[in-house]
Structure formats: structure tokens, C-alpha cells
C-alpha positions in Angstrom: 114.2 111.0 127.8 117.6 112.2 126.3 119.7 111.7 123.2 122.7 110.3 125.1 124.7 107.5 123.8 122.8 104.2 123.5 124.0 100.6 123.9 125.6 99.0 120.9 125.6 95.3 120.1 128.8 93.5 120.2 130.2 91.6 117.3 129.2 88.3 118.9 125.6 89.6 119.3 125.6 90.8 115.6 126.8 87.4 114.4 124.1 85.6 116.5 121.5 88.0 115.1 122.2 87.2 111.5 122.3 83.5 112.4 118.9 83.8 114.0 117.4 85.7 111.1 118.6 83.1 108.6 117.2 80.3 110.7 113.8 82.0 111.3 113.4 82.8 107.6 114.0 79.2 106.7 111.2 78.1 109.1 108.1 78.4 106.8 105.3 80.1 108.6 102.6 81.5 106.3 99.5 82.8 108.0 97.5 80.1 110.0 100.6 77.8 109.7 102.8 79.4 112.3 103.3 76.4 114.6 106.9 75.8 113.7 107.9 79.3 114.2 106.0 79.7 117.4 107.7 76.6 118.7 111.1 77.8 117.7 110.7 81.2 119.3 109.1 79.8 122.4 112.0 77.4 122.8 114.5 80.2 122.4 112.9 82.4 125.0 112.8 79.4 127.5 116.5 78.8 126.9 116.9 82.5 128.1 115.1 81.5 131.3 111.9 83.4 130.5 108.4 82.1 131.1 106.5 81.9 127.9 102.7 81.7 127.4 100.9 80.7 124.3 97.4 82.1 124.2 94.2 80.5 123.0 93.8 82.8 120.1 94.1 79.9 117.4 90.4 79.1 118.1 89.5 82.5 116.8 92.2 83.0 114.2 92.0 79.6 112.6 95.8 79.2 113.0 97.5 76.1 114.2 99.2 78.2 117.0 98.5 81.1 119.3 100.4 84.3 120.1 103.3 84.2 122.5 104.0 86.5 125.4 107.0 86.7 127.6 108.1 89.1 130.3 111.5 90.5 131.2 111.3 92.1 134.7 112.8 95.5 135.4 113.6 97.3 138.7 110.7 97.9 141.1 108.7 100.9 140.2 110.1 101.1 136.6 107.7 101.4 133.7 107.0 98.6 131.3 107.1 98.7 127.5 106.0 96.4 124.7 108.1 95.1 121.9 106.1 93.3 119.3 106.7 91.4 116.0 104.6 89.0 114.0 105.5 85.5 113.1 103.6 84.8 110.0 104.5 85.7 106.4 102.4 86.0 103.2 102.0 82.7 101.3 105.2 81.1 99.9 105.5 80.4 96.2 108.7 78.4 96.8 111.1 77.3 99.6 113.3 79.7 101.6 117.0 79.3 101.4 118.8 82.3 102.5 121.6 83.6 100.4 124.2 86.0 101.8 126.3 87.9 99.2 128.2 91.2 99.7 126.2 91.9 102.8 122.8 91.4 101.2 120.4 88.6 102.3 118.0 87.3 99.8 116.1 84.1 99.0 117.9 81.7 96.5 114.5 80.8 95.1 111.9 82.8 93.4 109.8 83.4 96.5 109.7 85.9 99.4 112.5 86.0 101.9 110.3 86.4 105.0 112.1 89.4 106.4 108.6 90.8 106.9 108.6 90.1 109.9 111.4 87.8 110.7 113.9 90.7 110.8 111.9 92.2 113.7 111.5 88.8 115.4 115.4 88.3 115.3 116.1 91.9 116.6 113.6 91.4 119.4 115.2 88.1 120.4 118.6 89.8 120.3 117.4 92.5 122.4 115.9 90.0 125.0 119.3 88.2 125.0 121.1 91.4 126.1 118.5 92.4 128.7 118.4 88.9 130.4 122.2 88.8 130.5 122.8 92.3 131.7 119.5 93.1 133.5 116.7 95.3 132.1 116.5 98.9 133.1 112.7 98.7 132.8 110.0 96.0 132.4 109.7 94.6 128.9 106.8 92.5 127.5 107.6 90.6 124.3 104.6 89.7 122.2 104.9 87.6 119.0 101.6 87.5 117.0 100.1 85.2 114.4 97.9 86.0 111.3 99.0 89.6 111.1 99.2 89.3 107.2 95.5 88.4 107.0 93.9 91.4 108.8 96.0 91.6 112.1 93.9 88.7 113.5 96.4 87.6 116.0 96.7 90.9 117.6 92.8 91.4 117.6 92.5 88.0 119.3 95.1 88.7 121.9 93.8 89.5 125.4 95.3 93.1 125.7 94.1 93.2 129.3 97.2 90.9 130.1 99.6 93.7 129.1 101.0 96.0 131.8 102.9 98.1 129.1 102.6 101.9 129.3 103.4 102.1 125.5 105.0 99.8 122.8 106.7 99.4 119.5 106.3 97.2 116.5 109.0 96.9 113.8 107.0 96.3 110.7 107.5 98.8 107.9 109.7 98.0 105.0 111.3 101.4 104.5 114.5 103.0 105.4 115.8 103.1 109.0 114.9 106.5 110.5 111.3 106.5 109.5 108.8 106.5 112.3 105.2 105.8 111.3 103.0 108.3 113.2 99.8 107.8 111.2 98.1 104.7 109.8 94.8 104.2 108.1 91.3 103.1 109.0 90.8 100.0 106.8 87.5 98.5 105.5 86.9 95.2 103.6 83.8 94.8 101.5 82.5 91.5 100.2 79.9 91.7 97.4 78.0 88.6 96.4 76.1 88.9 93.3 73.5 86.4 92.4 71.9 86.2 88.9 70.2 83.4 87.1 71.9 80.5 85.2 71.0 79.7 81.7 72.6 78.0 78.7 74.8 80.7 77.1 74.3 79.4 73.5 70.6 78.4 73.5 68.8 80.7 75.9 71.1 83.5 77.1 68.1 85.7 77.3 66.8 83.7 80.3 69.9 84.3 82.2 71.1 87.0 84.5 75.0 87.3 84.5 76.3 87.9 87.9 79.9 88.4 86.6 78.6 91.1 84.3 76.8 92.8 87.1 80.1 92.7 89.1 81.9 94.2 86.2 79.5 97.0 86.0 79.9 97.7 89.6 83.8 97.8 89.3 83.5 100.1 86.3 81.5 102.6 88.5 84.0 102.6 91.4 87.0 105.0 91.6 90.1 102.8 92.3 93.6 103.5 93.3 94.8 106.5 95.1 91.8 108.8 95.5 93.6 111.5 97.4 96.8 111.9 99.5 95.2 110.0 102.4 92.9 107.5 100.8 93.0 104.5 98.5 90.5 102.0 97.1 91.1 98.6 95.5 89.4 95.6 94.0 91.3 92.6 95.1 89.6 89.3 94.0 86.8 88.4 91.7 85.5 84.8 91.5 82.3 83.5 89.8 80.7 81.4 87.2 80.9 77.6 86.6 81.6 77.1 82.8 82.0 79.2 79.5 78.7 77.9 78.2 76.7 78.9 81.3 75.5 82.4 82.2 77.1 83.0 85.5 74.7 82.8 88.4 77.2 83.7 91.2 80.1 86.1 91.6 82.1 87.1 94.6 84.0 90.4 94.6 86.3 91.5 97.4 87.3 95.1 97.7 88.9 97.4 100.3 89.1 101.1 101.2 91.6 102.8 103.5 92.1 106.4 104.7 93.9 108.2 107.3 90.6 110.2 107.8 88.1 108.0 109.4 85.1 109.8 108.0 86.7 109.8 104.5 87.1 106.1 104.6 83.5 105.6 105.6 82.4 107.9 102.8 84.3 106.0 100.2 82.9 102.7 101.5 79.4 104.2 101.2 80.0 105.2 97.6 81.4 101.7 96.8 78.4 100.0 98.2 76.0 102.3 96.3 77.8 101.7 93.1 77.6 97.9 93.8 73.8 98.1 94.6 73.0 100.2 91.5 75.0 97.8 89.2 73.3 94.8 90.5 69.8 96.4 90.0 70.7 97.5 86.5 71.7 93.9 85.6 68.5 92.5 87.3 70.7 90.6 89.8 70.6 90.4 93.6 73.6 91.4 95.7 74.5 90.9 99.3 77.1 93.3 100.6 79.1 92.7 103.8 81.2 95.6 105.1 83.7 95.1 108.0 86.1 97.6 109.6 89.2 95.6 109.9 90.9 98.2 112.0 90.7 101.8 113.1 93.5 104.3 112.0 95.5 106.5 114.3 97.7 109.6 114.4 100.4 109.9 117.0 101.9 113.3 118.0 105.6 113.7 118.0 105.4 114.4 121.7 104.0 110.9 122.4 106.4 108.9 124.6 107.1 106.1 122.1 107.9 108.7 119.4 110.2 110.5 121.7 112.0 107.4 122.8 112.5 106.1 119.2 113.5 109.5 117.9 116.1 109.8 120.8 117.5 106.3 119.9 117.8 107.2 116.3 119.6 110.6 116.8 122.0 108.9 119.2 122.9 106.5 116.4 123.3 109.3 113.9 119.8 109.1 112.2 117.6 112.0 111.7 114.1 110.8 112.4 111.4 111.1 109.6 107.9 111.2 110.7 105.7 109.6 108.1 102.1 108.5 107.4 101.5 105.1 105.7 98.7 103.4 103.8 99.6 100.1 105.5 98.3 98.6 108.7 100.2 96.8 111.5 99.6 95.4 114.9 100.2 98.9 116.2 96.7 99.7 115.0 95.2 97.2 117.3 97.3 98.1 120.3 96.5 101.9 119.8 92.8 101.1 119.6 93.1 99.2 122.9 94.6 102.2 124.6 98.3 101.3 124.4 100.2 104.0 122.4 102.2 101.9 120.0 104.6 103.2 117.4 105.5 101.3 114.1 109.3 101.7 113.4 110.7 101.2 110.0 113.1 98.3 109.9 115.1 98.8 106.8 113.9 95.7 104.9 113.1 96.0 101.2 110.3 94.9 98.8 108.3 93.0 101.3 105.7 90.5 99.8 107.8 90.3 96.6 110.1 87.5 95.4 113.0 89.9 95.3 112.6 90.8 99.0 115.8 91.5 100.8 117.6 93.0 103.9 121.2 93.9 104.4 123.3 92.6 107.2 124.0 96.3 108.1 120.2 97.0 108.4 119.7 94.0 110.7 122.6 95.1 112.9 121.5 98.7 113.0 118.0 97.7 114.0 119.3 95.7 117.0 121.2 98.9 118.1 117.9 100.9 117.5 115.8 98.5 119.6 118.4 98.5 122.4 118.4 102.3 122.2 114.6 102.4 122.4 114.8 100.4 125.6 117.5 102.6 127.0 115.7 105.9 126.1 112.4 104.5 127.5 114.2 103.8 130.8 
């Protein structure tokens, strides 16, 4: 692979890219409700003359639609690579109506824009358009997943044995263009169900055992936030009780732990479970704790083929690659675990999951050039 000049998008392709992005953002597709986005992307790929398959993953994910896969053939004997983006967004607190002002794309309403991950969907579609029109220098598999935002469920349910790719790329990190995410964490989810004993809070509180108080005691014992440079822990939700005048009999607490170090993640989870168990015992409550490894972390050397290809594309466009670690997970975690080296590439979007989420037209256009460059470098 070299750092020779990479293909650049034409002005017509750039204009179409922005149009596609706006259209995609205005198609609401929160996790498990991706059907409109799946249908729109599938229709577009078929218009290009590609065969599109929707898998049966909905039965496992609970979505109203499955993942999509399409293939662009390359020359005989050429390698095949994977380009992946997810179609779902986090929940919407309002409608999406894209505003464009001074080159900045935002939502006119107080809600997410959906650039996570519609920016990547649009650039992958733009890349497919070019490759179909001019001929691909290698094989390209296009995968669009569902339910990424709720535990990478679509990628987990995807039959990875269908893939022929030697390696791949996802474009799912809301940080400056040039960043290559070469390490991502192992992620555990913990559900703790406390059970006490209900009683009238004003007449006989002594007869009760308060499950919420037991949960509070557990939370107080757990170290939360950034535990070290590679490790975090969080309590995300707590739900319990029935009324103010009833000693709470039930309480559910959902927590998580992440670390770039697999053994450190497991150790933190063990400490959290111990704290939960001890707090329940002290409060004379029962507790059922369920621990699930959501995904395994990975580290990718700079010599890995997808890293070399992405770095070459960036350098050819005048960007100095930055090799970073992240506390976030992406579909790349799942593909790496399945034996397909997959690099997460920052896409220049900003403040994902927030109502002030945005992306510039320049970032969208640049990422189309980056994606075209990755294909050229890989070939």
C-alpha cells in the first residue's frame, strides 16, 4: 500500500452526498424501529443494480427489520474488504428537520441530528455509487446493521460466515477526521435485582426491608466514573418501589464496566458484584445479579492492513493519522471478535447523542474522499 494520490469526489457526487445525508437523517430510525431506513437504503442499492439481502436477525434483535448486505464485485483474484455503518439512532426526543447554515448541518428541533451514524451511511452509499459507475478495483461488501446503539445487537446477530472480506472498516467515532481507533474496550453489563419486603411506611416500617435503600447502599460502595486511564464504571438506571407510603419491595439497578484491559474489566465487575451482594446482605434483602459480557475489546497494531490502508488514505489527503484508544464500542468489536480485522475510523461528526449534534458539509465531503481513498489503498 502506498500514499499515492487517492480518488476525489466530484462536485456532483458531493452535492448528492449532502442530499442523501439530509434525507437519511429525516428518516426516523431509533433502535428496533429501523424499517424505514432499511427500506430506503435497500431501494437505493437496488437502483445501483446491486443484489441486496436482508437477513433474519430481527428475530434475535427484536427490531422490525434485519441487517442489509450487498456486494460490489472486483477483478478476479482481488481481495475483498468490508465497509460497515449502522442504521439505527438513539431515541428521538423530537422530529428531525435538517438545517444547513454556513456549511453546518444541525437539527432545527431540540433533538439529535442522527449524524451518528447516518453520516457514515451516506458516505458508504456515495462510495458504492462511484465503484458501481467506474468499476471497483477490489471486492467490496457493504453491511448496514440495526440495533447498534443498544449493544451492537445487529452485528452480533449477523451471520459473519457470509462475509468474504479480508478486513474491514466502520466509520462510527464522533471525533476529528484523522483519528484511527486502534483500541476499544471489553464491556460488561450488570443487572442487579434487589428484593426486600413491603410494609406500610407510616404504620409498620419496621416490618419492611427496603430494596431501594439496599441498592443505594450498593451504589455508595462502588467506585464510579474513570477508574484509571483504560477503565470506567457507571450506574445507568435505577427503578423500584410502588408508592411513597410503601417500603419498597423491589429495585432494579443497571450498571456497566469497561476497560481496554480484559482482566481489569473482569476484576472491576467482580468488585461491583461483591459490593452489591454485601449491601443486600446488610439491608437484609435478597439480590439476583446477572452479568453479561456485551463485547470483547481489541487492540490493533499500526501494521495491521486496515490501519495501513486508512493511514495511507489520510496522508494522501493531507491528514496526519492519529492512533487513539476509545472507551466506546462499535460494530468493529464484533467483527474483530469474529476474526475479521476491522478498524473504526473517526468521521468528523460532533456531539453525538446530544440535541446539539452536528456535522459540517466539509466533513461529509472529506469522509467520502477518505472512504474512496481507503478502497484505493486497499486495492
